[in-house]
N, C-alpha and C positions, 0 to 999 in steps of 0.2 A: 614213595618216600616219606619218609618220617616228618608229618605235618604237625608244628606247636603253636597253642592256643594261649595267651594270656586272659585274662580277665581279674577285672577285684580292685583295679588302682581306683587312685581319687583324693581330694582332698579332706583331710582331717587335720582336728586339732593335735595337736601337743599333747601326750597320758591319752589317747585314742585308737584305736584297734581299727586297723585290715585283715580280712584275709582273699589272699588272692591265688587265684585257681589259673593251673595250667590244660587244660587239654591235649592231652596226644592223639592221633592216629598214625596208621602205618608203620606202627612198631615193627621191626624188627627183632633177630635171633639174640642184636647185641645191645638189645635195650635191657642194661645189668645197673645202669650207675643215673639217676637225675638230680640234680641240682639248680639253686636260686641264686641269681648273680645278680647284682646292681651295678650303674653309672651314675655315679653324683657327676651335679655339672663340675667340669673340665675336668675331668677325674677318670681314671681308666677302669676297668670293669675289674669291680672286684667280686670275690665269690661270698655268698652268706651261709647257703644250708646243701647239704648235701645228703641226699638217701640213695641205699642201696640194695637194691628192689629184693634182692634174694633171701636176707634174712631183716631187712631194715632198719638198719643201720646206721644212725645219722649222726652228723657232725654240721657241725656251728663253729662262724667265724668271731672271735673275740663281739665282735660290737651283736652280735645276735644272741649271745645264750645268754637264755635264761629269759628272752622280753619276745624271742621267735622259734615258730615250730614248724617243723619241714615233715610233710606227713602223705601218704599215699591213697588211692583209691583205686585199686586193682581192677574193680570188676567195672570201673567208668573210666579206666585211661587216665583217668588225669590226677595231677599232682597241686597240694597246698601251703600258701605256709600264712601260718597265722599268727602277726603281727599284733605287739601288744603295746601299753606304755610307749609308742613310736614318741621319736624325738626329732627335730627337726633338722637333726645332721642324717635324717633315713628320707630324705628329700632325694630322689633319686629315679627312675627309670627301672625297672627289675624285670628280667628276664628268666628264662627256664631255658633249661638243656638239658639234651638228651648226651650222657657224658661219653656214650658207645658209641654213636653214631656222630658225635660233632655239629647236633644242628643244633639255632636257636628257635625260639617263639622270637617276634617283632617289640615284645617288649609294651610295660602297662605304664602308668606313670603315678607315683605316688608323688602326693604332695601336703606333708607335715607342716601345719600352717596355724597361727591365731586370727 
């Protein structure tokens, strides 16, 4: 079955950068789209960025546009989220998702604080 393991979270100061990784295994023929979501404290999970595996098309939430970049390394079956110019409001648990099968990773905590 599909397994997704996120890494790369941590504590960073406002204005800093982090790169999240999501290592995928057990991928199926339904693997056509991957996404990053986040869950802020006390809030519902929200979409951050999406990438379509076939053509590499990407989509971003307004909060991520211009600051975050989603990408994939097919050879490594790894999804990335490069986050720049981080703000305190970006503090959340970040999850990757295989949209095709509806599987989530366990999440990685990102804390933006001075």
